[in-house]
C-alpha positions in Angstrom: 0.0 0.0 0.0 1.4 3.5 -1.0 0.5 6.4 1.2 0.3 9.6 -0.6 0.1 12.4 1.7 -0.9 15.9 0.4 -0.1 18.8 2.7 -1.9 22.1 2.0 -5.1 23.0 0.2 -3.4 25.0 -2.5 -4.6 25.3 -6.2 -2.3 22.5 -7.4 -3.7 20.0 -4.8 -7.2 20.7 -6.1 -6.2 19.2 -9.5 -4.5 16.2 -7.7 -7.7 15.4 -5.9 -9.8 15.8 -9.0 -7.5 13.5 -10.9 -7.6 10.8 -8.3 -11.4 11.1 -8.1 -11.7 10.5 -11.9 -9.0 7.6 -11.9 -8.4 6.0 -8.6 -5.3 4.0 -8.2 -5.3 0.7 -6.6 -3.1 0.1 -3.5 -2.9 3.8 -2.9 -4.1 5.6 0.2 -4.5 9.3 -0.2 -4.5 11.7 2.6 -5.1 15.5 2.5 -3.7 17.5 5.5 -4.9 21.1 5.6 -5.1 23.9 8.2 -8.2 25.3 6.8 -11.3 23.3 5.8 -12.1 25.7 2.9 -9.5 26.7 0.2 -10.0 30.4 -0.8 -9.5 31.1 -4.4 -7.2 34.1 -4.5 -8.5 35.4 -7.9 -11.9 36.1 -6.4 -10.6 38.1 -3.4 -10.8 41.6 -5.1 -14.5 40.9 -6.1 -15.3 39.7 -2.5 -13.8 42.9 -1.2 -15.6 45.1 -3.9 -19.1 43.4 -3.3 -19.0 41.9 -6.7 -19.3 38.5 -5.0 -20.6 37.5 -1.6 -18.0 37.7 1.2 -17.8 33.9 1.4 -17.6 33.2 -2.4 -14.7 31.4 -3.9 -14.1 29.1 -1.0 -13.7 25.4 -2.0 -14.7 22.7 0.4 -11.7 20.6 0.9 -13.4 17.8 2.9 -16.0 17.4 0.2 -13.4 17.4 -2.6 -11.2 14.9 -0.7 -14.3 12.7 -0.1 -14.8 12.5 -3.8 -11.3 11.3 -4.4 -11.6 8.8 -1.6 -9.0 10.6 0.4 -8.8 10.9 4.2 -9.2 14.5 5.4 -7.3 15.8 8.3 -8.2 19.3 9.3 -5.0 20.3 11.1 -1.6 22.1 10.5 1.4 20.1 9.6 4.1 21.2 12.0 7.3 19.1 10.9 8.4 16.7 8.3 10.9 13.8 9.2 12.4 12.8 5.9 14.2 9.9 7.4 11.3 8.3 9.0 9.1 9.6 6.2 6.4 11.0 8.6 4.6 14.2 8.8 4.0 15.7 12.4 0.4 17.1 12.5 -1.0 19.2 15.3 -3.2 17.1 17.5 -2.7 13.8 15.6 -0.2 11.1 15.6 2.4 11.3 13.0 1.3 10.4 9.4 3.6 8.1 7.5 4.1 8.6 3.7 5.5 6.8 0.7 5.1 10.0 -1.3 4.7 13.5 0.0 3.4 16.5 -1.8 3.6 20.1 -0.4 1.3 23.0 -1.5 1.2 25.2 1.5 1.4 28.7 0.0 3.5 31.5 1.5 3.5 33.6 4.7 3.5 37.4 4.6 6.8 39.2 5.0 6.2 42.3 7.0 9.5 42.3 8.9 10.4 45.6 7.3 7.3 47.4 8.4 7.1 48.4 12.0 3.6 47.8 13.6 2.2 46.0 10.6 0.9 43.0 12.5 -0.4 45.0 15.3 -2.1 48.0 13.3 -2.4 46.7 9.8 -4.9 44.3 8.2 -2.8 41.6 6.4 -4.2 40.1 3.4 -2.5 36.7 3.9 -3.6 34.3 5.0 -6.9 34.9 3.1 -8.8 32.5 5.2 -8.5 34.8 8.2 -8.7 38.1 6.2 -12.5 37.5 5.9 -13.3 38.1 9.5 -11.2 41.1 9.8 -12.5 42.5 6.6 -16.1 42.3 7.7 -15.2 44.6 10.5 -13.8 47.1 8.0 -17.0 46.9 6.0 -18.9 47.8 9.1 -16.7 50.9 9.6 -17.3 52.0 6.0 -21.1 51.6 6.4 -21.4 53.5 9.6 -18.9 56.4 8.6 -16.2 55.6 11.2 -13.6 54.9 8.4 -12.9 57.9 6.3 -9.3 57.1 5.3 -8.0 53.9 3.9 -4.5 52.9 2.8 -3.2 50.0 0.9 0.4 49.0 1.3 2.0 47.2 -1.6 2.2 48.2 -5.3 2.0 44.8 -7.0 -1.0 43.4 -8.6 -2.7 42.4 -5.3 -2.3 45.8 -3.9 -3.5 47.6 -6.9 -6.5 45.3 -7.4 -7.4 45.8 -3.7 -7.3 49.6 -3.9 -9.7 49.5 -6.8 -12.0 47.0 -5.0 -12.0 49.2 -1.9 -13.0 52.3 -4.0 -16.0 50.3 -5.4 -17.0 49.1 -1.9 -16.6 52.6 -0.4 -18.6 54.3 -3.2 -21.4 51.9 -2.5 -21.2 52.8 1.2 -21.1 56.5 0.4 -24.1 56.3 -1.8 -26.0 54.6 0.9 -24.8 56.7 3.9 -23.7 60.0 2.3 -20.0 60.0 3.3 -16.8 59.9 1.2 -13.7 57.8 1.9 -10.1 58.7 0.8 -8.1 55.8 -0.5 -4.3 55.9 -0.8 -2.1 53.2 -2.4 1.4 53.2 -1.0 3.0 51.5 -4.0 6.6 51.3 -2.9 9.3 52.3 -5.5 7.3 51.7 -8.5 3.7 50.7 -9.2 3.3 47.2 -10.8 7.1 46.8 -11.2 7.8 44.2 -13.8 4.8 44.9 -16.0 5.2 46.9 -19.4 5.1 50.6 -19.3 1.8 50.7 -21.1 0.1 48.5 -18.3 1.6 50.8 -15.7 0.4 53.9 -17.6 -3.1 52.4 -17.8 -3.0 51.5 -14.1 -2.0 55.1 -13.0 -4.7 56.7 -15.1 -7.2 54.3 -13.7 -6.3 55.2 -10.1 -6.6 58.9 -10.9 -10.0 58.3 -12.6 -11.1 56.4 -9.5 -10.0 59.1 -7.0 -7.3 56.8 -5.5 -4.1 58.5 -4.4 -0.9 56.7 -5.5 2.5 57.3 -3.9 5.6 55.9 -5.6 9.2 56.3 -4.8 9.0 55.6 -1.0 8.5 52.5 1.0 6.3 52.2 4.1 8.4 52.1 7.4 5.7 51.8 9.9 2.0 51.5 10.6 0.5 53.1 13.7 -3.0 54.0 15.0 -4.6 56.2 12.3 -1.5 56.6 10.1 1.0 55.0 7.8 4.5 56.4 7.9 6.9 56.3 4.9 10.7 55.9 4.9 11.1 59.6 3.7 9.0 60.9 6.7 5.8 61.5 5.0 2.5 60.3 6.7 -0.7 59.0 5.3 -3.9 59.2 7.2 -5.4 55.6 7.6 -8.2 54.5 9.8 -7.3 51.1 8.4 -4.2 50.0 6.5 -4.6 46.8 4.3 -1.2 45.2 3.7 -0.1 43.2 0.7 3.6 42.6 0.8 6.2 40.3 -0.5 5.9 36.6 0.0 8.1 34.8 2.6 8.8 31.0 2.7 7.3 28.8 5.4 9.9 27.6 7.8 8.8 24.0 7.3 11.3 23.2 4.6 14.4 24.5 6.2 13.5 22.9 9.4 13.1 19.6 7.6 16.6 19.9 6.0 15.2 20.1 2.5 16.9 22.0 -0.3 15.6 25.5 -0.8 16.3 28.3 -3.2 17.7 31.6 -2.4 14.4 32.9 -0.9 13.9 29.8 1.3 11.3 28.2 -1.0 11.3 24.5 -1.6 13.7 23.9 -4.6 12.0 21.5 -7.0 13.2 20.1 -10.4 11.0 20.3 -13.5 9.4 17.1 -12.4 8.3 18.9 -9.3 10.3 16.6 -7.1 12.4 18.1 -4.4 15.9 18.7 -5.3 17.0 16.8 -2.4 14.5 14.0 -1.8 12.7 12.3 -4.7 9.9 11.0 -2.4 8.9 14.7 -1.9 7.1 16.8 -4.5 5.9 20.5 -4.3 4.0 23.0 -6.3 2.4 26.5 -6.1 3.8 29.6 -4.3 5.8 27.6 -1.8 8.2 26.2 -4.4 11.1 27.5 -6.4 11.3 25.9 -9.7 15.0 25.4 -10.5 15.9 26.8 -14.0 12.4 28.1 -14.5 12.0 30.9 -11.9 8.8 32.7 -12.2 6.8 35.2 -10.0 4.4 33.9 -7.4 1.1 33.7 -9.3 -1.8 31.3 -9.1 -1.6 30.7 -12.9 1.5 28.7 -12.4 0.0 26.6 -9.7 -2.9 25.7 -12.0 -0.6 24.5 -14.8 1.6 22.6 -12.2 -1.4 20.8 -10.7 -1.9 18.6 -13.8 1.7 17.6 -13.9 1.9 17.0 -10.2 -1.2 14.7 -10.2 0.3 12.7 -13.1 3.7 12.4 -11.6 2.4 11.2 -8.2 0.6 8.6 -10.0 3.7 7.7 -12.0 5.9 7.7 -8.9 3.6 5.3 -7.2 3.7 3.0 -10.3 7.4 3.3 -10.6 7.2 5.0 -14.0 9.2 7.8 -15.5 8.0 11.3 -14.6 6.8 14.1 -16.8 8.6 17.4 -17.0 6.8 20.7 -16.2 7.5 23.7 -18.5 6.5 26.9 -17.1 5.0 29.4 -19.6 7.2 32.5 -20.1 4.2 34.8 -20.5 0.8 34.5 -19.0 -2.4 36.5 -19.0 -3.0 39.0 -16.1 -6.3 40.5 -15.6 -6.6 43.5 -13.1 -10.1 44.4 -12.1 -10.9 48.2 -11.9 -13.5 49.9 -9.7 -15.7 51.0 -12.8 -16.4 47.5 -14.3 -13.3 47.6 -16.6 -10.1 45.5 -16.3 -6.6 45.9 -17.6 -5.5 42.8 -19.5 -1.6 42.2 -19.7 0.2 39.5 -21.5 4.0 39.9 -22.3 4.4 43.6 -23.5 0.8 44.0 -24.5 -1.9 45.7 -22.3 -5.4 47.0 -22.8 -8.2 48.1 -20.9 -11.8 47.1 -21.5 -15.1 45.9 -19.9 -14.7 42.7 -22.0 -11.5 42.0 -20.0 -13.6 42.3 -16.7 -16.2 39.9 -17.8 -13.4 37.6 -19.0 -11.9 37.6 -15.5 -15.3 37.0 -14.0 -15.9 34.1 -16.3 -12.5 32.5 -15.6 -12.7 32.9 -11.8 -16.3 31.5 -11.5 -15.4 28.7 -13.8 -12.3 27.7 -11.6 -14.4 27.6 -8.5 -17.4 25.8 -10.0 -15.0 23.2 -11.4 -14.1 22.1 -7.9 -17.4 22.9 -6.1 -19.8 20.9 -8.2 -21.3 17.9 -6.4 
């Protein structure tokens, strides 16, 4: 009997569970260990914030999905990996043995450079706990207690959340008759890494939406009612939403597994660990050797199909497939006015069709794994 243990409810593991539900494998016992019972789909988060979707939309029931795959579901956090004994330590449970182990546990927020971020900021990651805290923010918008909002982080997540908050705040203002100032603290450059046309469209959209954007300075600290930049300027902020760079979970280093320069699990093109061929990984928590890519859900989706096939092949003792990460991918950034900016490679355009395409893609992904 082969024990395949999946740790984490990330996007790639959804495809693994789907594949094993469609084609069970004899003599394989599948186990899913996940800290959260529902896996939030990150693509829908801006729409949940803006009010486009219900606040609980885009959450995939992992226990139900595991059940369809015939997998045991353990709702708990994995705390350690013993590679020698091939066991996973799980909070509140006996160690779980594995023949093959797959890791898709995402990232942790890196706010080490921002003083007071955890005490006074609203951290977007993990998304599973963001919901409860965001509901309090919505109450503050509706009753007029919140008049100034700041979003920290000039990447795609920060940009989309600033736009989503404008849409939500406009709705509250229309109902309650008060206005909300929103400022995006974008760090050195807004949407760094995107082509200049995309950044130009983004800046114009922020201006049209009445969202302030500060570039050329980093956030140094967050305190009650304010965000302080490293050049001494201050931004009024009754609430500060923080979207920052990703940090690697400590689980990999603690287990003695090979990691890349950022501490993420180093994997070969077969998605095997660079130091242990019984361990696989996918999603934001890994660094793909020779094919380094930004942390984006689109790569986890593509990896999921290869991961599912390679876990099957490894259990059967067959040669593994190689994953080839695409060099360019479509990015869709939703705006507050019902448009979206579509970016692929060096091309960028803004249209309502792009917004509808994003909605169609996001709904389709969630429906795929939520159908009974």
